C-alpha positions as CSV (number, residue, x, y, z in Angstrom):
1,M,9.4,-7.2,-16.1
2,R,11.8,-7.5,-13.1
3,V,10.1,-7.5,-9.8
4,M,11.8,-7.3,-6.4
5,G,9.5,-9.0,-3.8
6,V,10.0,-8.1,-0.2
7,D,8.5,-9.9,2.8
8,P,9.3,-7.2,5.4
9,G,10.5,-7.9,8.9
10,L,13.1,-6.9,11.4
11,T,14.4,-10.3,12.5
12,R,14.1,-11.8,9.0
13,C,13.3,-9.7,5.8
14,G,12.9,-11.9,2.7
15,I,14.0,-10.3,-0.6
16,A,13.7,-11.9,-4.0
17,L,14.0,-11.0,-7.6
18,V,11.7,-12.6,-10.3
19,E,11.5,-11.9,-14.0
20,S,8.3,-12.4,-15.9
21,G,8.2,-13.9,-19.4
22,A,5.5,-14.7,-21.9
23,G,2.1,-15.6,-20.3
24,R,2.5,-16.6,-16.7
25,S,6.1,-17.8,-16.9
26,V,8.4,-16.5,-14.2
27,V,12.0,-17.1,-13.4
28,A,13.6,-16.6,-10.0
29,L,16.9,-14.7,-10.4
30,D,17.9,-14.3,-6.7
31,V,16.6,-14.7,-3.2
32,D,17.9,-14.0,0.2
33,V,16.9,-13.2,3.8
34,V,18.3,-10.2,5.7
35,R,18.7,-11.1,9.3
36,T,19.2,-8.7,12.3
37,P,19.5,-9.8,15.9
38,S,16.6,-8.8,18.2
39,D,19.0,-7.2,20.7
40,M,20.4,-4.8,18.1
41,D,19.3,-1.2,18.3
42,L,16.1,-0.5,16.2
43,A,17.7,2.2,14.2
44,D,20.6,-0.1,13.3
45,R,18.2,-2.9,12.3
46,L,16.3,-0.6,10.0
47,L,19.6,0.7,8.6
48,A,20.6,-2.9,7.8
49,V,17.3,-3.6,6.0
50,H,17.5,-0.3,4.1
51,T,21.1,-1.0,3.1
52,A,20.2,-4.5,1.9
53,A,17.3,-3.0,-0.2
54,V,19.5,-0.4,-1.7
55,H,22.1,-3.1,-2.6
56,W,19.5,-5.2,-4.3
57,I,18.1,-2.3,-6.2
58,N,21.6,-1.2,-7.4
59,T,22.6,-4.8,-8.2
60,H,19.4,-6.0,-9.9
61,H,17.7,-2.8,-11.2
62,P,14.1,-4.0,-10.7
63,D,11.2,-2.3,-12.6
64,V,9.0,-2.4,-9.5
65,V,9.2,-3.4,-5.8
66,A,6.4,-5.5,-4.5
67,V,6.0,-5.3,-0.7
68,E,3.7,-7.2,1.6
69,R,1.1,-4.8,3.0
70,V,1.2,-4.8,6.8
71,F,-2.1,-5.7,8.5
72,A,-3.1,-5.6,12.1
73,Q,-1.6,-8.6,13.9
74,N,-2.1,-9.9,17.5
75,Q,1.2,-8.5,18.5
76,V,1.4,-4.7,18.0
77,S,5.2,-4.7,18.4
78,T,5.5,-7.2,15.6
79,A,3.2,-5.3,13.3
80,M,5.2,-2.1,14.1
81,G,8.5,-3.7,13.2
82,T,7.1,-5.1,10.0
83,A,5.7,-1.7,9.0
84,Q,9.0,0.0,9.8
85,A,10.9,-2.5,7.7
86,A,8.4,-2.1,4.8
87,G,8.8,1.7,5.1
88,V,12.6,1.6,4.7
89,V,12.3,-0.7,1.7
90,A,9.7,1.7,0.2
91,L,12.1,4.6,0.9
92,A,15.0,2.8,-0.9
93,A,12.8,2.2,-3.9
94,A,11.5,5.8,-3.9
95,Q,15.1,7.2,-3.7
96,N,15.8,5.3,-6.9
97,E,12.5,6.3,-8.6
98,I,11.2,2.7,-8.6
99,P,7.5,2.3,-8.1
100,V,6.4,0.4,-5.0
101,R,3.2,-1.8,-5.0
102,F,1.7,-3.3,-1.9
103,H,-0.1,-6.7,-1.8
104,T,-2.0,-8.2,1.1
105,P,-1.0,-11.6,2.4
106,S,-4.4,-13.0,1.2
107,E,-3.9,-11.6,-2.3
108,V,-0.5,-13.3,-2.5
109,K,-1.8,-16.6,-1.2
110,A,-4.7,-16.5,-3.6
111,A,-2.4,-15.7,-6.5
112,V,0.1,-18.5,-6.0
113,T,-2.1,-21.2,-4.5
114,G,-5.7,-20.3,-5.5
115,S,-6.8,-19.9,-1.9
116,G,-6.4,-16.7,0.2
117,R,-6.3,-18.9,3.3
118,A,-3.4,-21.1,2.3
119,D,-0.7,-21.8,5.0
120,K,3.0,-21.2,4.7
121,A,3.7,-24.8,3.6
122,Q,1.3,-24.5,0.7
123,V,2.7,-21.2,-0.4
124,T,6.2,-22.6,-0.3
125,S,5.2,-25.7,-2.2
126,M,3.5,-23.7,-5.0
127,V,6.4,-21.2,-5.2
128,T,8.7,-24.2,-5.6
129,R,6.5,-25.7,-8.4
130,I,5.8,-22.4,-10.2
131,L,9.5,-21.5,-10.4
132,G,10.6,-25.1,-11.1
133,M,13.0,-25.1,-8.2
134,Q,14.8,-28.2,-7.2
135,T,14.7,-27.4,-3.5
136,R,12.2,-25.4,-1.4
137,P,13.3,-21.9,-0.6
138,R,14.0,-21.6,3.1
139,P,13.1,-20.0,5.5
140,A,9.5,-19.1,4.8
141,D,10.4,-15.5,4.4
142,A,12.4,-16.3,1.3
143,A,9.4,-18.2,-0.2
144,D,7.1,-15.3,0.8
145,A,9.3,-12.8,-1.0
146,L,9.3,-15.0,-4.1
147,A,5.5,-15.3,-3.8
148,L,5.1,-11.5,-3.6
149,A,7.2,-11.0,-6.8
150,I,5.2,-13.7,-8.6
151,T,2.0,-12.1,-7.5
152,H,3.0,-8.8,-8.9
153,C,4.2,-10.3,-12.2
154,W,0.8,-11.9,-12.6
155,R,-1.5,-9.2,-11.2
156,G,0.5,-6.1,-11.4
157,P,-0.1,-5.2,-15.1
158,M,-3.9,-5.7,-14.7
159,L,-3.9,-3.6,-11.5
160,E,-1.9,-0.9,-13.3
161,R,-4.4,-0.9,-16.2
162,M,-7.3,-0.6,-13.7
163,A,-5.7,2.2,-11.9
164,E,-5.0,4.1,-15.2
165,A,-8.7,3.6,-16.2
166,E,-9.8,5.0,-12.9
167,R,-7.5,8.0,-13.2
168,R,-8.8,8.7,-16.7
169,A,-12.4,8.3,-15.5
170,K,-11.8,10.8,-12.7
171,A,-10.1,13.2,-15.0
172,A,-13.0,13.0,-17.5
173,Q,-15.5,13.5,-14.6
174,R,-13.6,16.6,-13.4
175,H,-13.5,18.0,-17.0
176,H,-17.2,17.4,-17.3
177,Q,-17.9,19.1,-14.0
178,Q,-15.8,22.1,-15.1
179,R,-17.8,22.4,-18.4
180,I,-21.1,22.3,-16.5
181,A,-19.8,25.0,-14.1
182,Q,-18.7,27.1,-17.1
183,A,-22.1,26.7,-18.8
184,R,-23.9,27.7,-15.6
185,A,-21.7,30.8,-15.2
186,A,-22.3,31.7,-18.8
187,A,-26.1,31.3,-18.4
188,Q,-26.1,33.5,-15.3
189,E,-24.2,36.2,-17.3
190,V,-26.8,36.1,-20.0
191,R,-29.6,36.6,-17.4
192,K,-28.0,39.7,-16.1
């Protein structure tokens, strides 16, 4: 499975591509950081992130795009910019019919370090070790994008199976409820 991991942001947006192998083996295929200046118009910054995402999708043909789920931060403007960047990346994936999966920062930290409270240095160190890299990916946005891709390689298939089981259970429940409603309707017809 090829996973494009994205650590969304307007100033720096980390993008990485990882391929999973047997077991928990993963290989980094590419990593980069899209940068836009803070004095650039917001629409142009979002266009730059979208254009980069489209280029990566067209170049690498990922099976899925894993994006960091935006959560409430102290700075609302930072959270807004991060959410907007995540949105244009999700749009690029949807335009190419590629599924998008969101992972929280604590899920990613727990997946790669074993602790949902790990700091950026610990995440970078473990990403370097997991991927067998000679040098640490820099800046942290690159390491975070790799960590997102690794997380999805390791957890994505299980999450997909759980979601499918939940869809099937809900469908079975709806079918069961329809049968009960039909039986009640039939019983009422007999009473008339």
